[in-house]
N, CA, C, O and the ligand as a Tripos MOL2 file, in Angstrom:
@<TRIPOS>MOLECULE
protein
  293   291    74     0     0
PROTEIN
NO_CHARGES

@<TRIPOS>ATOM
      1 N          17.4800   -3.1070  -19.7290 N.3       1 MET1
      2 CA         16.1620   -2.9830  -19.0950 C.3       1 MET1
      3 C          16.3420   -2.9080  -17.5190 C.2       1 MET1
      4 O          16.8240   -3.8570  -16.8990 O.2       1 MET1
      5 N          15.9440   -1.7680  -16.9170 N.am      2 ALA2
      6 CA         16.1170   -1.4700  -15.5610 C.3       2 ALA2
      7 C          15.1270   -2.2750  -14.6500 C.2       2 ALA2
      8 O          13.9090   -2.2180  -14.8200 O.2       2 ALA2
      9 N          15.6600   -2.9500  -13.7750 N.am      3 VAL3
     10 CA         14.7050   -3.7980  -12.9430 C.3       3 VAL3
     11 C          14.9620   -3.3050  -11.4930 C.2       3 VAL3
     12 O          16.0640   -3.4550  -10.9670 O.2       3 VAL3
     13 N          14.0360   -2.7780  -10.9320 N.am      4 LYS4
     14 CA         13.9470   -2.1760   -9.6070 C.3       4 LYS4
     15 C          12.8800   -3.0880   -8.6510 C.2       4 LYS4
     16 O          11.9160   -3.6520   -9.1680 O.2       4 LYS4
     17 N          13.1180   -3.1550   -7.4330 N.am      5 ARG5
     18 CA         12.3660   -4.0830   -6.6830 C.3       5 ARG5
     19 C          11.6560   -3.2970   -5.5040 C.2       5 ARG5
     20 O          12.1660   -2.4010   -4.8320 O.2       5 ARG5
     21 N          10.3840   -3.8090   -5.3880 N.am      6 VAL6
     22 CA          9.6710   -3.0910   -4.4470 C.3       6 VAL6
     23 C           9.1900   -4.2700   -3.5800 C.2       6 VAL6
     24 O           8.8590   -5.3170   -4.1360 O.2       6 VAL6
     25 N           9.1310   -4.1280   -2.0860 N.am      7 PHE7
     26 CA          8.8210   -5.1700   -1.2910 C.3       7 PHE7
     27 C           7.4710   -4.9440   -0.5630 C.2       7 PHE7
     28 O           7.1090   -3.7910   -0.3290 O.2       7 PHE7
     29 N           6.7510   -5.9600   -0.2160 N.am      8 CYS8
     30 CA          5.6710   -5.9230    0.6450 C.3       8 CYS8
     31 C           6.2330   -5.8640    2.2130 C.2       8 CYS8
     32 O           7.0310   -6.6620    2.7020 O.2       8 CYS8
     33 N           5.6920   -4.8540    2.8060 N.am      9 ASN9
     34 CA          6.3460   -4.5230    4.1570 C.3       9 ASN9
     35 C           5.7990   -5.6450    5.0790 C.2       9 ASN9
     36 O           6.4990   -6.0640    6.0010 O.2       9 ASN9
     37 N           4.6360   -6.1050    4.8590 N.am     10 VAL10
     38 CA          4.0960   -7.1440    5.7530 C.3      10 VAL10
     39 C           4.7390   -8.6850    5.7480 C.2      10 VAL10
     40 O           5.1740   -9.2780    6.7350 O.2      10 VAL10
     41 N           4.6880   -9.1380    4.4770 N.am     11 CYS11
     42 CA          5.3410  -10.4350    4.2980 C.3      11 CYS11
     43 C           6.7710  -10.5560    3.7900 C.2      11 CYS11
     44 O           7.3870  -11.6210    3.7560 O.2      11 CYS11
     45 N           7.2560   -9.3580    3.3910 N.am     12 GLY12
     46 CA          8.5530   -9.2650    2.8490 C.3      12 GLY12
     47 C           8.7840   -9.6930    1.3640 C.2      12 GLY12
     48 O           9.8950   -9.6170    0.8390 O.2      12 GLY12
     49 N           7.8070  -10.0930    0.7970 N.am     13 ARG13
     50 CA          7.8900  -10.5470   -0.6170 C.3      13 ARG13
     51 C           8.2840   -9.5410   -1.6790 C.2      13 ARG13
     52 O           7.6930   -8.4610   -1.6700 O.2      13 ARG13
     53 N           9.2650   -9.7830   -2.6440 N.am     14 ALA14
     54 CA          9.6240   -8.7220   -3.5790 C.3      14 ALA14
     55 C           8.4520   -8.8520   -4.5630 C.2      14 ALA14
     56 O           7.8730   -9.9000   -4.8460 O.2      14 ALA14
     57 N           8.1580   -7.4680   -5.0990 N.am     15 ILE15
     58 CA          7.1830   -7.2670   -6.1120 C.3      15 ILE15
     59 C           8.0350   -6.8540   -7.3170 C.2      15 ILE15
     60 O           8.8770   -5.9660   -7.1820 O.2      15 ILE15
     61 N           7.8650   -7.4030   -8.3650 N.am     16 GLU16
     62 CA          8.8330   -7.1470   -9.6020 C.3      16 GLU16
     63 C           8.3260   -5.7700  -10.3070 C.2      16 GLU16
     64 O           7.1520   -5.5160  -10.5770 O.2      16 GLU16
     65 N           9.3010   -5.0440  -10.5180 N.am     17 VAL17
     66 CA          9.0900   -3.7690  -11.1750 C.3      17 VAL17
     67 C           9.7550   -3.7770  -12.4750 C.2      17 VAL17
     68 O          10.9570   -4.0340  -12.4050 O.2      17 VAL17
     69 N           9.2640   -3.5510  -13.7040 N.am     18 ARG18
     70 CA          9.8990   -3.5990  -14.8390 C.3      18 ARG18
     71 C           9.7610   -2.2880  -15.5100 C.2      18 ARG18
     72 O           8.5980   -1.9350  -15.7050 O.2      18 ARG18
     73 N          10.7560   -1.4410  -15.9290 N.am     19 ASN19
     74 CA         10.4620   -0.0670  -16.5780 C.3      19 ASN19
     75 C           9.6990    0.7650  -15.8410 C.2      19 ASN19
     76 O           9.0020    1.5630  -16.4670 O.2      19 ASN19
     77 N           9.6540    0.7750  -14.4820 N.am     20 GLY20
     78 CA          9.0450    1.6460  -13.5120 C.3      20 GLY20
     79 C           7.6480    1.0630  -13.3340 C.2      20 GLY20
     80 O           6.9640    1.6340  -12.4850 O.2      20 GLY20
     81 N           7.0850    0.0210  -13.9830 N.am     21 ILE21
     82 CA          5.8050   -0.4960  -13.8110 C.3      21 ILE21
     83 C           5.7580   -1.5970  -12.9760 C.2      21 ILE21
     84 O           6.4440   -2.5740  -13.2760 O.2      21 ILE21
     85 N           4.9730   -1.6150  -11.8390 N.am     22 MET22
     86 CA          4.8880   -2.6940  -10.8930 C.3      22 MET22
     87 C           4.1180   -3.9170  -11.7130 C.2      22 MET22
     88 O           3.0650   -3.6640  -12.2980 O.2      22 MET22
     89 N           4.6370   -5.1430  -11.7300 N.am     23 ARG23
     90 CA          3.8880   -6.2780  -12.4020 C.3      23 ARG23
     91 C           2.9230   -6.8490  -11.5770 C.2      23 ARG23
     92 O           2.3870   -7.9130  -11.8880 O.2      23 ARG23
     93 N           2.6240   -6.1910  -10.4620 N.am     24 GLU24
     94 CA          1.5500   -6.6580   -9.5120 C.3      24 GLU24
     95 C           1.2000   -5.4170   -8.7620 C.2      24 GLU24
     96 O           2.0310   -4.5990   -8.3670 O.2      24 GLU24
     97 N          -0.1770   -5.3320   -8.5820 N.am     25 ASP25
     98 CA         -0.6640   -4.2210   -7.9510 C.3      25 ASP25
     99 C          -0.6150   -4.2610   -6.5920 C.2      25 ASP25
    100 O          -1.0230   -5.2800   -6.0340 O.2      25 ASP25
    101 N          -0.1030   -3.1510   -5.8090 N.am     26 VAL26
    102 CA          0.1550   -3.3150   -4.2630 C.3      26 VAL26
    103 C          -0.5710   -1.9250   -3.6980 C.2      26 VAL26
    104 O          -0.8310   -0.9480   -4.4010 O.2      26 VAL26
    105 N          -0.7950   -2.0310   -2.5080 N.am     27 PHE27
    106 CA         -1.4000   -1.1310   -1.6600 C.3      27 PHE27
    107 C          -0.1660   -0.0280   -1.1640 C.2      27 PHE27
    108 O           0.6480   -0.3390   -0.2940 O.2      27 PHE27
    109 N          -0.1610    1.0820   -1.7410 N.am     28 GLU28
    110 CA          0.9570    2.1370   -1.2670 C.3      28 GLU28
    111 C           0.4500    3.0890   -0.3770 C.2      28 GLU28
    112 O          -0.5070    3.8180   -0.6370 O.2      28 GLU28
    113 N           1.1490    3.0910    0.7810 N.am     29 ALA29
    114 CA          0.5890    3.9340    1.8560 C.3      29 ALA29
    115 C           1.7410    5.0270    2.0780 C.2      29 ALA29
    116 O           2.9280    4.7010    2.1050 O.2      29 ALA29
    117 N           1.3420    6.2290    2.2200 N.am     30 GLU30
    118 CA          2.2260    7.4210    2.7920 C.3      30 GLU30
    119 C           1.5740    8.1790    3.6470 C.2      30 GLU30
    120 O           0.4670    8.6070    3.3200 O.2      30 GLU30
    121 N           2.1090    8.4810    4.8590 N.am     31 LYS31
    122 CA          1.4130    9.2560    5.8870 C.3      31 LYS31
    123 C           2.3760   10.3400    6.3970 C.2      31 LYS31
    124 O           3.4690   10.0130    6.8600 O.2      31 LYS31
    125 N           1.9990   11.5960    6.3220 N.am     32 GLU32
    126 CA          2.8680   12.5920    6.7980 C.3      32 GLU32
    127 C           2.2400   13.0600    8.3440 C.2      32 GLU32
    128 O           1.2620   13.8020    8.4430 O.2      32 GLU32
    129 N           2.8580   12.5850    9.3300 N.am     33 TRP33
    130 CA          2.4290   12.7540   10.6460 C.3      33 TRP33
    131 C           2.4160   14.2280   11.0470 C.2      33 TRP33
    132 O           3.3300   14.9840   10.7170 O.2      33 TRP33
    133 N           1.4030   14.6060   11.7380 N.am     34 GLY34
    134 CA          1.3500   16.0050   12.0850 C.3      34 GLY34
    135 C           1.5770   16.3300   13.5860 C.2      34 GLY34
    136 O           1.9750   15.4350   14.3310 O.2      34 GLY34
    137 N           1.3390   17.5780   14.0510 N.am     35 TYR35
    138 CA          1.4630   17.9830   15.3110 C.3      35 TYR35
    139 C           0.8180   17.3570   16.3780 C.2      35 TYR35
    140 O           1.3930   17.2040   17.4560 O.2      35 TYR35
    141 N          -0.4350   16.9460   16.1570 N.am     36 PHE36
    142 CA         -1.2270   16.0040   17.1480 C.3      36 PHE36
    143 C          -0.8200   14.5430   17.3430 C.2      36 PHE36
    144 O          -1.5720   13.7760   17.9440 O.2      36 PHE36
    145 N           0.3880   14.1310   16.8350 N.am     37 SER37
    146 CA          0.7830   12.8180   16.9300 C.3      37 SER37
    147 C           2.2740   12.7800   17.5040 C.2      37 SER37
    148 O           2.9600   13.7990   17.5900 O.2      37 SER37
    149 N           2.6580   11.6700   17.8400 N.am     38 ASN38
    150 CA          4.0580   11.5120   18.4580 C.3      38 ASN38
    151 C           5.0080   11.4920   17.4150 C.2      38 ASN38
    152 O           6.1820   11.3120   17.7390 O.2      38 ASN38
    153 N           4.7110   11.6500   16.1670 N.am     39 LYS39
    154 CA          5.3440   11.3420   15.1100 C.3      39 LYS39
    155 C           5.6650   12.6960   14.2190 C.2      39 LYS39
    156 O           6.1480   12.5720   13.0930 O.2      39 LYS39
    157 N           5.4110   13.8280   14.7080 N.am     40 ASP40
    158 CA          5.3330   15.0100   14.0050 C.3      40 ASP40
    159 C           6.6380   15.2650   13.2840 C.2      40 ASP40
    160 O           7.6920   15.0690   13.8880 O.2      40 ASP40
    161 N           6.6350   15.6560   12.1330 N.am     41 THR41
    162 CA          7.5480   15.7910   11.0980 C.3      41 THR41
    163 C           8.1300   14.5180   10.4730 C.2      41 THR41
    164 O           9.1250   14.5770    9.7500 O.2      41 THR41
    165 N           7.5390   13.4260   10.7390 N.am     42 GLU42
    166 CA          7.8970   12.1900   10.1900 C.3      42 GLU42
    167 C           7.0110   11.7540    9.0340 C.2      42 GLU42
    168 O           5.7830   11.7610    9.1220 O.2      42 GLU42
    169 N           7.6720   11.3740    7.9500 N.am     43 ILE43
    170 CA          6.7160   10.7720    6.8640 C.3      43 ILE43
    171 C           6.8920    9.2240    6.9180 C.2      43 ILE43
    172 O           8.0250    8.7450    6.9700 O.2      43 ILE43
    173 N           5.8530    8.4920    6.9060 N.am     44 HIS44
    174 CA          5.9400    7.0590    6.9170 C.3      44 HIS44
    175 C           5.4450    6.5490    5.5140 C.2      44 HIS44
    176 O           4.5040    7.0740    4.9190 O.2      44 HIS44
    177 N           6.1190    5.5480    5.0710 N.am     45 LYS45
    178 CA          5.7480    4.8640    3.8870 C.3      45 LYS45
    179 C           5.8510    3.4520    3.8840 C.2      45 LYS45
    180 O           6.7880    2.9480    4.5020 O.2      45 LYS45
    181 N           4.9790    2.6790    3.2440 N.am     46 PHE46
    182 CA          5.0570    1.1980    3.2090 C.3      46 PHE46
    183 C           4.0310    0.6560    1.9780 C.2      46 PHE46
    184 O           3.0410    1.2880    1.6090 O.2      46 PHE46
    185 N           4.4240   -0.5130    1.4730 N.am     47 ASN47
    186 CA          3.5800   -1.3140    0.5780 C.3      47 ASN47
    187 C           3.0980   -2.6530    1.1860 C.2      47 ASN47
    188 O           3.8050   -3.4130    1.8470 O.2      47 ASN47
    189 N           1.7900   -2.8370    0.8690 N.am     48 ILE48
    190 CA          1.1970   -4.0580    1.1840 C.3      48 ILE48
    191 C           0.8850   -4.8450   -0.0890 C.2      48 ILE48
    192 O           0.3430   -4.2600   -1.0270 O.2      48 ILE48
    193 N           1.1820   -6.0760   -0.1660 N.am     49 CYS49
    194 CA          0.7360   -6.7760   -1.4650 C.3      49 CYS49
    195 C          -0.7700   -7.1980   -1.2700 C.2      49 CYS49
    196 O          -1.3510   -7.0440   -0.1960 O.2      49 CYS49
    197 N          -1.3170   -7.7080   -2.3160 N.am     50 GLU50
    198 CA         -2.8800   -7.9030   -2.4280 C.3      50 GLU50
    199 C          -3.3780   -8.7930   -1.3670 C.2      50 GLU50
    200 O          -4.3940   -8.5710   -0.7100 O.2      50 GLU50
    201 N          -2.4990   -9.9520   -1.2200 N.am     51 ALA51
    202 CA         -2.7540  -11.1740   -0.3180 C.3      51 ALA51
    203 C          -2.6750  -10.4960    1.1020 C.2      51 ALA51
    204 O          -3.5670  -10.8060    1.8910 O.2      51 ALA51
    205 N          -1.8030   -9.6920    1.4790 N.am     52 CYS52
    206 CA         -1.6030   -9.2500    2.8530 C.3      52 CYS52
    207 C          -2.7840   -8.2340    2.9860 C.2      52 CYS52
    208 O          -3.4140   -8.2030    4.0430 O.2      52 CYS52
    209 N          -3.0660   -7.5020    2.0760 N.am     53 TYR53
    210 CA         -4.1100   -6.4580    2.2470 C.3      53 TYR53
    211 C          -5.3110   -7.1060    2.5730 C.2      53 TYR53
    212 O          -6.0400   -6.6490    3.4530 O.2      53 TYR53
    213 N          -5.6110   -8.2130    1.8970 N.am     54 GLU54
    214 CA         -6.9470   -9.0290    1.9300 C.3      54 GLU54
    215 C          -7.1210   -9.3370    3.4310 C.2      54 GLU54
    216 O          -8.1090   -9.0940    4.1230 O.2      54 GLU54
    217 N          -5.7490  -10.0300    3.8640 N.am     55 GLU55
    218 CA         -5.8390  -10.5260    5.2550 C.3      55 GLU55
    219 C          -6.0980   -9.4220    6.3220 C.2      55 GLU55
    220 O          -6.9440   -9.5640    7.2040 O.2      55 GLU55
    221 N          -5.2740   -8.2480    6.1830 N.am     56 ILE56
    222 CA         -5.5230   -7.2040    7.2120 C.3      56 ILE56
    223 C          -6.7870   -6.5240    7.2380 C.2      56 ILE56
    224 O          -7.3300   -6.2380    8.3050 O.2      56 ILE56
    225 N          -7.3140   -6.2340    6.0440 N.am     57 THR57
    226 CA         -8.6070   -5.6320    5.9200 C.3      57 THR57
    227 C          -9.7480   -6.5030    6.3360 C.2      57 THR57
    228 O         -10.7690   -6.0450    6.8480 O.2      57 THR57
    229 N          -9.5500   -7.7500    6.1060 N.am     58 SER58
    230 CA        -10.6960   -8.7010    6.5690 C.3      58 SER58
    231 C         -10.9410   -8.6070    8.0640 C.2      58 SER58
    232 O         -11.9850   -9.0230    8.5670 O.2      58 SER58
    233 N          -9.8930   -8.0150    8.8140 N.am     59 GLN59
    234 CA        -10.0350   -7.9150   10.3050 C.3      59 GLN59
    235 C         -10.6860   -6.7770   10.6390 C.2      59 GLN59
    236 O         -11.0620   -6.6470   11.8040 O.2      59 GLN59
    237 N         -10.9160   -5.8280    9.7480 N.am     60 PHE60
    238 CA        -11.4090   -4.4960   10.2170 C.3      60 PHE60
    239 C         -12.7340   -4.7260   10.7020 C.2      60 PHE60
    240 O         -13.4390   -5.5720   10.1510 O.2      60 PHE60
    241 N         -13.1900   -3.9880   11.7820 N.am     61 LYS61
    242 CA        -14.4960   -3.9670   12.3300 C.3      61 LYS61
    243 C         -15.4410   -3.3160   11.3310 C.2      61 LYS61
    244 O         -16.5120   -3.8410   11.0260 O.2      61 LYS61
    245 N         -15.0460   -2.2350   10.8630 N.am     62 ILE62
    246 CA        -15.8210   -1.4330    9.7410 C.3      62 ILE62
    247 C         -15.1610   -1.8030    8.3050 C.2      62 ILE62
    248 O         -14.0320   -1.3660    8.0760 O.2      62 ILE62
    249 N         -15.7280   -2.4770    7.4710 N.am     63 PRO63
    250 CA        -15.1380   -3.0220    6.1520 C.3      63 PRO63
    251 C         -14.6790   -1.5490    5.4700 C.2      63 PRO63
    252 O         -15.1070   -0.4190    5.7040 O.2      63 PRO63
    253 N         -13.5410   -2.0550    4.4460 N.am     64 VAL64
    254 CA        -13.0440   -0.7910    3.6020 C.3      64 VAL64
    255 C         -14.1850   -0.3940    2.7060 C.2      64 VAL64
    256 O         -14.9820   -1.2080    2.2380 O.2      64 VAL64
    257 N         -14.2190    0.8750    2.4980 N.am     65 LYS65
    258 CA        -15.1000    1.6230    1.6780 C.3      65 LYS65
    259 C         -14.7080    1.2760    0.1280 C.2      65 LYS65
    260 O         -13.6330    1.7070   -0.2900 O.2      65 LYS65
    261 N         -15.5040    0.5500   -0.6890 N.am     66 VAL66
    262 CA        -15.1340    0.2310   -1.9590 C.3      66 VAL66
    263 C         -16.0980    1.0650   -2.8040 C.2      66 VAL66
    264 O         -17.2990    1.1460   -2.5430 O.2      66 VAL66
    265 N         -15.4760    1.7080   -3.8780 N.am     67 ILE67
    266 CA        -16.2730    2.6070   -4.7630 C.3      67 ILE67
    267 C         -15.9430    1.9510   -6.1560 C.2      67 ILE67
    268 O         -14.7630    1.7960   -6.4740 O.2      67 ILE67
    269 N         -16.7990    1.6250   -6.8560 N.am     68 LYS68
    270 CA        -16.6730    1.1690   -8.2380 C.3      68 LYS68
    271 C         -16.3670    2.3180   -9.0880 C.2      68 LYS68
    272 O         -17.0770    3.3150   -8.9550 O.2      68 LYS68
    273 N         -15.2700    2.3310  -10.0720 N.am     69 LYS69
    274 CA        -14.9010    3.4340  -10.7310 C.3      69 LYS69
    275 C         -15.9930    3.8770  -11.8450 C.2      69 LYS69
    276 O         -16.0430    5.0210  -12.2960 O.2      69 LYS69
    277 N         -16.8150    2.8830  -12.2090 N.am     70 THR70
    278 CA        -17.9290    3.2200  -13.1750 C.3      70 THR70
    279 C         -19.0120    4.1000  -12.3370 C.2      70 THR70
    280 O         -19.7560    4.8530  -12.9650 O.2      70 THR70
    281 N         -19.0900    4.0200  -11.1040 N.am     71 GLU71
    282 CA        -20.1080    4.8790  -10.3650 C.3      71 GLU71
    283 C         -19.6300    6.2150  -10.1580 C.2      71 GLU71
    284 O         -20.3890    7.1520   -9.9120 O.2      71 GLU71
    285 N         -18.3620    6.3210  -10.2540 N.am     72 VAL72
    286 CA        -17.6330    7.6960  -10.0200 C.3      72 VAL72
    287 C         -17.7620    8.5000  -11.3300 C.2      72 VAL72
    288 O         -18.0680    9.6920  -11.3260 O.2      72 VAL72
    289 N         -17.5090    7.7740  -12.4800 N.am     73 MET73
    290 CA        -17.3970    8.4770  -13.8100 C.3      73 MET73
    291 C         -18.8910    8.8110  -14.2610 C.2      73 MET73
    292 O         -19.0990    9.3930  -15.3260 O.2      73 MET73
    293 ZN          2.6240   -9.4950    1.4660 Zn       74 ZN74
@<TRIPOS>BOND
     1     1     2 1
     2     2     3 1
     3     3     4 2
     4     3     5 am
     5     5     6 1
     6     6     7 1
     7     7     8 2
     8     7     9 am
     9     9    10 1
    10    10    11 1
    11    11    12 2
    12    11    13 am
    13    13    14 1
    14    14    15 1
    15    15    16 2
    16    15    17 am
    17    17    18 1
    18    18    19 1
    19    19    20 2
    20    19    21 am
    21    21    22 1
    22    22    23 1
    23    23    24 2
    24    23    25 am
    25    25    26 1
    26    26    27 1
    27    27    28 2
    28    27    29 am
    29    29    30 1
    30    30    31 1
    31    31    32 2
    32    31    33 am
    33    33    34 1
    34    34    35 1
    35    35    36 2
    36    35    37 am
    37    37    38 1
    38    38    39 1
    39    39    40 2
    40    39    41 am
    41    41    42 1
    42    42    43 1
    43    43    44 2
    44    43    45 am
    45    45    46 1
    46    46    47 1
    47    47    48 2
    48    47    49 am
    49    49    50 1
    50    50    51 1
    51    51    52 2
    52    51    53 am
    53    53    54 1
    54    54    55 1
    55    55    56 2
    56    55    57 am
    57    57    58 1
    58    58    59 1
    59    59    60 2
    60    59    61 am
    61    61    62 1
    62    62    63 1
    63    63    64 2
    64    63    65 am
    65    65    66 1
    66    66    67 1
    67    67    68 2
    68    67    69 am
    69    69    70 1
    70    70    71 1
    71    71    72 2
    72    71    73 am
    73    73    74 1
    74    74    75 1
    75    75    76 2
    76    75    77 am
    77    77    78 1
    78    78    79 1
    79    79    80 2
    80    79    81 am
    81    81    82 1
    82    82    83 1
    83    83    84 2
    84    83    85 am
    85    85    86 1
    86    86    87 1
    87    87    88 2
    88    87    89 am
    89    89    90 1
    90    90    91 1
    91    91    92 2
    92    91    93 am
    93    93    94 1
    94    94    95 1
    95    95    96 2
    96    95    97 am
    97    97    98 1
    98    98    99 1
    99    99   100 2
   100    99   101 am
   101   101   102 1
   102   102   103 1
   103   103   104 2
   104   103   105 am
   105   105   106 1
   106   106   107 1
   107   107   108 2
   108   107   109 am
   109   109   110 1
   110   110   111 1
   111   111   112 2
   112   111   113 am
   113   113   114 1
   114   114   115 1
   115   115   116 2
   116   115   117 am
   117   117   118 1
   118   118   119 1
   119   119   120 2
   120   119   121 am
   121   121   122 1
   122   122   123 1
   123   123   124 2
   124   123   125 am
   125   125   126 1
   126   126   127 1
   127   127   128 2
   128   127   129 am
   129   129   130 1
   130   130   131 1
   131   131   132 2
   132   131   133 am
   133   133   134 1
   134   134   135 1
   135   135   136 2
   136   135   137 am
   137   137   138 1
   138   138   139 1
   139   139   140 2
   140   139   141 am
   141   141   142 1
   142   142   143 1
   143   143   144 2
   144   143   145 am
   145   145   146 1
   146   146   147 1
   147   147   148 2
   148   147   149 am
   149   149   150 1
   150   150   151 1
   151   151   152 2
   152   151   153 am
   153   153   154 1
   154   154   155 1
   155   155   156 2
   156   155   157 am
   157   157   158 1
   158   158   159 1
   159   159   160 2
   160   159   161 am
   161   161   162 1
   162   162   163 1
   163   163   164 2
   164   163   165 am
   165   165   166 1
   166   166   167 1
   167   167   168 2
   168   167   169 am
   169   169   170 1
   170   170   171 1
   171   171   172 2
   172   171   173 am
   173   173   174 1
   174   174   175 1
   175   175   176 2
   176   175   177 am
   177   177   178 1
   178   178   179 1
   179   179   180 2
   180   179   181 am
   181   181   182 1
   182   182   183 1
   183   183   184 2
   184   183   185 am
   185   185   186 1
   186   186   187 1
   187   187   188 2
   188   187   189 am
   189   189   190 1
   190   190   191 1
   191   191   192 2
   192   191   193 am
   193   193   194 1
   194   194   195 1
   195   195   196 2
   196   195   197 am
   197   197   198 1
   198   198   199 1
   199   199   200 2
   200   199   201 am
   201   201   202 1
   202   202   203 1
   203   203   204 2
   204   203   205 am
   205   205   206 1
   206   206   207 1
   207   207   208 2
   208   207   209 am
   209   209   210 1
   210   210   211 1
   211   211   212 2
   212   211   213 am
   213   213   214 1
   214   214   215 1
   215   215   216 2
   216   215   217 am
   217   217   218 1
   218   218   219 1
   219   219   220 2
   220   219   221 am
   221   221   222 1
   222   222   223 1
   223   223   224 2
   224   223   225 am
   225   225   226 1
   226   226   227 1
   227   227   228 2
   228   227   229 am
   229   229   230 1
   230   230   231 1
   231   231   232 2
   232   231   233 am
   233   233   234 1
   234   234   235 1
   235   235   236 2
   236   235   237 am
   237   237   238 1
   238   238   239 1
   239   239   240 2
   240   239   241 am
   241   241   242 1
   242   242   243 1
   243   243   244 2
   244   243   245 am
   245   245   246 1
   246   246   247 1
   247   247   248 2
   248   247   249 am
   249   249   250 1
   250   250   251 1
   251   251   252 2
   252   251   253 am
   253   253   254 1
   254   254   255 1
   255   255   256 2
   256   255   257 am
   257   257   258 1
   258   258   259 1
   259   259   260 2
   260   259   261 am
   261   261   262 1
   262   262   263 1
   263   263   264 2
   264   263   265 am
   265   265   266 1
   266   266   267 1
   267   267   268 2
   268   267   269 am
   269   269   270 1
   270   270   271 1
   271   271   272 2
   272   271   273 am
   273   273   274 1
   274   274   275 1
   275   275   276 2
   276   275   277 am
   277   277   278 1
   278   278   279 1
   279   279   280 2
   280   279   281 am
   281   281   282 1
   282   282   283 1
   283   283   284 2
   284   283   285 am
   285   285   286 1
   286   286   287 1
   287   287   288 2
   288   287   289 am
   289   289   290 1
   290   290   291 1
   291   291   292 2
@<TRIPOS>SUBSTRUCTURE
     1 MET1         2 RESIDUE 1 A MET
     2 ALA2         6 RESIDUE 1 A ALA
     3 VAL3        10 RESIDUE 1 A VAL
     4 LYS4        14 RESIDUE 1 A LYS
     5 ARG5        18 RESIDUE 1 A ARG
     6 VAL6        22 RESIDUE 1 A VAL
     7 PHE7        26 RESIDUE 1 A PHE
     8 CYS8        30 RESIDUE 1 A CYS
     9 ASN9        34 RESIDUE 1 A ASN
    10 VAL10       38 RESIDUE 1 A VAL
    11 CYS11       42 RESIDUE 1 A CYS
    12 GLY12       46 RESIDUE 1 A GLY
    13 ARG13       50 RESIDUE 1 A ARG
    14 ALA14       54 RESIDUE 1 A ALA
    15 ILE15       58 RESIDUE 1 A ILE
    16 GLU16       62 RESIDUE 1 A GLU
    17 VAL17       66 RESIDUE 1 A VAL
    18 ARG18       70 RESIDUE 1 A ARG
    19 ASN19       74 RESIDUE 1 A ASN
    20 GLY20       78 RESIDUE 1 A GLY
    21 ILE21       82 RESIDUE 1 A ILE
    22 MET22       86 RESIDUE 1 A MET
    23 ARG23       90 RESIDUE 1 A ARG
    24 GLU24       94 RESIDUE 1 A GLU
    25 ASP25       98 RESIDUE 1 A ASP
    26 VAL26      102 RESIDUE 1 A VAL
    27 PHE27      106 RESIDUE 1 A PHE
    28 GLU28      110 RESIDUE 1 A GLU
    29 ALA29      114 RESIDUE 1 A ALA
    30 GLU30      118 RESIDUE 1 A GLU
    31 LYS31      122 RESIDUE 1 A LYS
    32 GLU32      126 RESIDUE 1 A GLU
    33 TRP33      130 RESIDUE 1 A TRP
    34 GLY34      134 RESIDUE 1 A GLY
    35 TYR35      138 RESIDUE 1 A TYR
    36 PHE36      142 RESIDUE 1 A PHE
    37 SER37      146 RESIDUE 1 A SER
    38 ASN38      150 RESIDUE 1 A ASN
    39 LYS39      154 RESIDUE 1 A LYS
    40 ASP40      158 RESIDUE 1 A ASP
    41 THR41      162 RESIDUE 1 A THR
    42 GLU42      166 RESIDUE 1 A GLU
    43 ILE43      170 RESIDUE 1 A ILE
    44 HIS44      174 RESIDUE 1 A HIS
    45 LYS45      178 RESIDUE 1 A LYS
    46 PHE46      182 RESIDUE 1 A PHE
    47 ASN47      186 RESIDUE 1 A ASN
    48 ILE48      190 RESIDUE 1 A ILE
    49 CYS49      194 RESIDUE 1 A CYS
    50 GLU50      198 RESIDUE 1 A GLU
    51 ALA51      202 RESIDUE 1 A ALA
    52 CYS52      206 RESIDUE 1 A CYS
    53 TYR53      210 RESIDUE 1 A TYR
    54 GLU54      214 RESIDUE 1 A GLU
    55 GLU55      218 RESIDUE 1 A GLU
    56 ILE56      222 RESIDUE 1 A ILE
    57 THR57      226 RESIDUE 1 A THR
    58 SER58      230 RESIDUE 1 A SER
    59 GLN59      234 RESIDUE 1 A GLN
    60 PHE60      238 RESIDUE 1 A PHE
    61 LYS61      242 RESIDUE 1 A LYS
    62 ILE62      246 RESIDUE 1 A ILE
    63 PRO63      250 RESIDUE 1 A PRO
    64 VAL64      254 RESIDUE 1 A VAL
    65 LYS65      258 RESIDUE 1 A LYS
    66 VAL66      262 RESIDUE 1 A VAL
    67 ILE67      266 RESIDUE 1 A ILE
    68 LYS68      270 RESIDUE 1 A LYS
    69 LYS69      274 RESIDUE 1 A LYS
    70 THR70      278 RESIDUE 1 A THR
    71 GLU71      282 RESIDUE 1 A GLU
    72 VAL72      286 RESIDUE 1 A VAL
    73 MET73      290 RESIDUE 1 A MET
    74 ZN74       293 GROUP 0 **** ****
């Protein structure tokens, strides 16, 4: 059984992955920076665990937009 590890970039904690499935849900970010940034041609990727996500987003001046899946369907 293949065991690969994903890390939370904020706290450094390992998130267990078994058979390509994360045993814990994480926030996965990927940003391809464009011409109007100082990071043109760079792609930035990071993961944030749920606990760190809560801590970071609770400091937002404007809260995260939350859409319930049942409202979309
Ligand atoms: Zn974390």
